[in-house]
N, C-alpha and C positions, 0 to 999 in steps of 0.2 A: 491233165490231171484234175481231180476233183478239188474245188475250192475248199480250203481248210479254215476252220475257226477253232478258237480255244480260249480257255481261261488261264491267265498267267498271274502268279502270286507266290506267296510262301507263308504257310503251307497251303496246299490245294487238294491233297489226297481225298479228303472227305467231302469235297464240294458236290452240291446237287446240280450245278450248272449244266453238265452234259445231259443229265436226265431231263432237265427242263427244256433244253433246246431240241433234243430228240423228239420230245412230245409235241413241241410247237411245229416242228417239221412235218410230223405225221398228220397234224391237223390240216395243214395247207398244201400237202403234197410235195414237200421239198425234202430231198435227201440231204441230211445234215452230217457233215464230218466235223465233229466237235470233240476236242481233247483237252487235256490238262498239261500245263507247263509249270513245273515247280522251279522257280528261279529266285535265288537270294539277291539282295540289292546290288552287289558288285557284279553280278552276271546278267542283270536285267536287260540292258541295251543289247548285249550280244545275243541273248535268247530271242529278243524281238527280231533282230536282223536275221537270225537263222530261220525263224518262222516265216518271214517274208520271202526268203530265198527258196523255200519249199512250198510255194503256192499258198501261203497263208495270207488271207485277205481280211480277216476280222478277229479282233481280240477283245475279250472282256478283261479288265484289269482289277485286281483286288489287292488287299494289303500285302506288302507295304509299298506298292508301286504307283499309286494313283497320281502323286505329284511328279514322280520321275517320268511317267508316261506323257505328261504335258510337255516336257522338254524335248521329246522325240518328234513332236507333231510339226508339220509344215503349215497346217491350218487348224483352226479351232472353231467349234460352234460358239454361238453367243453364250449359251449356258455354261460351257466349259471355261470360257474366258472369265465369266463372272465369278465362278466358284473357285477357280484356280487348281482344279483337279480333273483328271480324265479317268473314266472307267470303261470307255468304249473306244476302240481304235478301228478305223476303216482305211484300208490301203487303196491308193489310187496311183496313177502314173506320176503324180507330183510328190508322193510320199504318204505319210500317215495323216489322216484327219482325225482329230480328237473330239469326243463329245462326252457328256456326263448325263446318264439316265437315272442316277440315284434319286435326285430330287423329285422328278416326275413320278418315279415308281413309288416313292415314299408317300407322297401326297395322294396318289390314286388309291393306294391301299387304305389309308386312313379315312379319306373322305368318301370314296365310292364303295369299297368293299364293306367297311365298318360303319359307314354313314355317320361319321363324327364331324361336327362343324368346328373348324379351327379358328374361326374369326374371333378377334378380341381377346385371345388368350395370352397370358403371361407365361413365357416358355423358358425353361432352363435347359441349355444344351451342354452336356458333359462331354468334353473332348473337342479337339480342333484339327484332327487329322483329315484324311481323305474322305471318309464317310460323312463327317460333320460338315466339311466344305461342300459336299454335294447337296445336303438337305437344307442348309441354312438359307440360301436365296429362295428356295421353293417355299419355305415356311413364311418368309416375308411376303411373297407373292400371294400366299393363301389367306392373308389378312390377319395374321396374329398381331397382337398389340405390341409387345416388346419381346426381345430375344436377349437372354443373358447367357454369356459363354464363359465357362469355367474349364480350364485345362491345367494339367500338371505343369506345363511350361507356359507361363503367362504370355511370353513373346508370341507364341503361335496363336493364342486367343486374340491378342491385339492385332496381329496381321490379318486374321480372318475378319475381324470387326472392321478394320480399315478397308478391306476389299469390298465389303458389302455396301459401304458408303452411305449408311443411314444412322448417323450418330444419335439422333433423337430416339431411335427404336432399338438400337443394338448396344449392349453394354458388356464389358468384360470385368471379371472379378477373380480374385485368388481363391484357392480351395479353402484357405483359412477363413474366408468371408462367408462361407456357406451358411453357418448358423444364424447369421444376421440378415439374410436375404429375404426372409419371410416365406409365405406360401406361394406355390406356383400352380397354374392351371394345367400345365403339361411339363413332364420331365422326360428328357431323351438321353439315353446312355449311348454315346458314340465312342466310348473308350474300349480298350482291349482287356479291361480288368477281368472280365468273365472268362476269357480264354486261359488265363493263368490261375484261375480259381482264387483270385485275390478278393477278399471281402471289400465291399464298397464302403468307405468311411463317411457315410452320409447322415446328416441329422434328420430326425423324423419331422422336424418343423418345416421341411420343404414341401410336404404333401398333406392332403386331407382326402376325404372319401371321394370327392369329385375330381381329383387330380388324375389326368390321363398319363400313365407311365408306359414308355415305349423303349425297348432295347433294339438297336439296329442289328444285333446278332440274332441267331436263332439256335434252338436246341440247347445243348449243355452250356454254351457260352452265355446264354441269356438268363440262366437260372438264378444266379446270385443277385443281380439287380432286380429282377421281377419278384423274387421272394422278399427282398427288402421292401419293395413297393407295397406288396400285399400286407406285409407286417405293419405298415404305417396306416393301413385302412383304405388304400386305393381300390376302388371298385372295378376299374377298367385297366387292365394291363395287357400289352401286346408285344410280341416279339417281332423280329425282322423277316420272318418267312414270307409274308405277303409282299413286302418291299422287294425281296430277292426275286420273286416271280415277276413282279411288275416291271422292275428295271430291266430284267432279261427280255421281257416282251418288247420293250421299247428298243433295245439293242437289236433284237431279231427284226423288227420293222426297218431299222436303219440299214441292215445288211441285205434283207430279202424283199423289202418293199411291201410286206404284208403284216398286219397286226393280228397275232393269234388271240384266241380266247383263253384268258388266264384262269377263269374260274374252275374248270375241271382239273387243271394242273395243280392249282393251289389246293383244291379239295383232296386230291390224291396224296399230295405231300403232307398235308395236315393230318390225314388219317394215319400216316406212318411216321409221325413226328417224334415219337418217343425215342430218345437216345440220339437224335440228330446232333451233329457237331458242326458249328459254323466255320466256313472258310471264306465266305464272300463279304 
C-alpha cells in the first residue's frame, strides 16, 4: 500500500497542510497521500495507533496535541527534546521518532523571506503552549537579546523558561505585569485568542512604530492581534502563513529526503489568503 501521511489535531477541517504537501510532492515528483485526522485529546493516542496500523508513516501534529505527541515517541530529535513539544512524527521499526520543525520554519520565514534581522531584539512571547515551545529556542539561537514569556497560566511560562536554561536572557511575567514591561522590539502572539474572537487585552505601551508584530496563526485567527498591533503604530506585522509553509517543508524533507521550493507555494497561498482560517 502507499505510504500515508496526515495532519492530526482538533480542529483540522480548514487546514492548508494537504494542499501544501501535495504541491511539494508535485515539485519533486513524489506521489503524496496526505490526509486530515480530527482527534480530540482523549482519542489522540488511539488515533495515532490506528494511523500506524494502516500504513501511516508520518504525521504533522497541531493543536492541542504537540505535547502529547512527545509522550508517544521512542526517540526525539535534539530540537524536540529542547523545546518539549513535537509537531512531526516519523514511524520506524522502533516506533515513533519525534521532531519539531516550528522553530526552523519560523526563523526561516522571518529572516530569509522577509529579510528581518532578529539579533539584539527584546522579544515578548505571548503564550507557552506547543507553538510557543517550538519557536522559543529558535529565537534564542537567532541572537535575540532577551525573551519575556507571558502566559495565562504562569506555571506553564515558568516551565518553558526553565527548559530553555538561560535565566539571564529568559524571563517570565504575569499578564497583570504587561503595562509595566516597557516597549518591545518584537511581539509574538502564540495564544489561541484569535480563534475564539477574544479581544487581546494588551496595553499600547508594549509597542512603537519599529516593533515587529507576529501572530503564529494565519487568516481569521490572526486578525485580532495584528489589528491591535497596527492600531499601536507597528509598521511591520506578519501572520503565520509563511511559518506554516516553511515548517511543512522541513517535515517534507524529513519524510522524503528532499527539500521543496517554498516560495511558489507561499506565493500561491498568500494570493488566496483572504478568509483563510488557521488550523496549524
